N, C-alpha and C positions, 0 to 999 in steps of 0.2 A: 516444423519450425524449431522446436526445442524439446529435448528429452531431459528430464530432471529426475534422476533415480529411475523409478518405474512410472513416472508421470509424464504425459505428453501435453505440451502446450501447442495449440494449433494457431495458425494465422487468423482464423475466425475468432479465436479468443482475444487476440491482440486487437483486431478490428472492433470488436464489441467494447473493449475497455478504452479505446482511444476516442470514442465519440465525443465526450465532453471536451477533450483537448482540441479536437478538430474544429469544434464549434468556436472555440476561442481563436484559433488560427485564422478562421474565415472572417472573423470580425476585426482582426488586426489590420486588414487591408494592405498587407505587405506585398511587394512584387512577387509574381509567380515563382521565380527562381528562388527567392528567399524563403517563400512558404514551403517549397520542396525541401530545402535544407533544414528548416525548422521541423518539418514533419519527420524527416529521416532521423534527426536527433531525438525528437520526442519518442519515436517508435523504439529506438535503441534504449533509451532510459526506461520506458515502460516495460519493455521485454526484460530488462535487468531486474526491475521491481517485481515482475511476475515470477521470475526465476526465484528470487529471494522469498516471495510469498509461498511458493510451492515448497521450498526447503523448510520454511517455518511450519507450514501445514503438516508436512510429513513428520517433522520432529515432534510437533504437538500431538499428532495422532499416535505416534509410538509411545508417548508419555501419557496418553489418555487425557490430554488437555483439550477441552472443547469450549465452544462459545454457543450458548443457547439463545433461543428467540427472545427470552426475557432480558438477557444482557444486551441484545441489540436494541430492544425497545428502550431500555434505560439510556443507552448511548445516544439513540436518536432524540430522545426527550432532552438530554443534556445539550446536544448540539443546537436544537431548536431554541432552548432557553438562552443559551449563550448569544444567539443571534436575534433575540427578541421576536421569535416566530412561533407559531403553533407547529405541531408535527405535520399537519396537512400543508401548511405554507412551505415548510422545509422541503417536503417531498415535491411540491410544485416547482420550487427553485431547482431541485435536482433534475426534474423533468425538462425544464427550460435549458439545462446544460447538456441534455442528451442522455440522461440516465433514467431508466425506469425505476419504479419503487423497488422492485426485486434487485436490480443492479446496485441501487444505492444502499440497500440493507446488506447486501453481500459485501460491499466495500466497508461498511461500518463493522461487519463481523470480522473482516480481515484486520482492521485496525484494533479492535478489541483483543483479538488473538495475539497480535504483535505486542500489545501492551502487557498481556499476561506473560508472554515469553520474556519480555524485557525484565519484568518483575522477578521471574524465577531464574533466568539464565544470565542476565547481564548485571543487574543491580548487586547481587551478592559478591561480585568481583570488584566493586568500587567502594571507596570510602569518601563520603562527602565532607570536604573541608568547609567549615562554616564561613571561611573568608572568601570562598568561591562565589562569584556572582551567579545569578540564575542563568544568564546567557552562557557563561563558561561551563556551568554544570551540564547544560544541554549539549554543548559541544563534546564534552568528555563522555557523556552517556552515548551519544551517536557514534563516537569513535570506538568505544567498547562494543557497542552493538555491531559495528562493522567488523571488528575482530571476530566476534562470535559467528557472524554470517560467513566470514572467510573460512573459518574452521568447518562449518557445515558444507560449504562449497568444495573444500579439499577432500572431504570424506564421502562425497556423492558424485556419481557419474553425471556429468552435464555435457550435453551436445547441443549447441545452438547453431541454427542455420537460418539466417534472415536474408 
């Protein structure tokens, strides 16, 4: 399905990651043709995200940047607290959306890693203007992250076949 540098992304990887999104699509009760279009668009976006995550993981590994289980525990506890849930309740909610505990923790790990890379690779290139609103700052940060990812894409062999 995709080769990113020396890493292979399989269709089964995509199928495993799309389960929570498919659950939402099924509950939307859209006409079958519309659901097919929505699923195709979702798969395209998810595959693009998976390619970016693979690029980030390879970059992090080369720089000896990692995320440990304790960091994932802290992230999970923070998400639970933000949602006024216990960790067990949060994991139950993830399960209801089609994610196992292991899959949910893997997703949290990817998000923590992304945050670390933004801190080390993106933020140093930005200057925060105090007059900038929080929303504008986030837009600027995402734009700069996009530039950084584009540089990673240009320097890596990527072959996608969906």
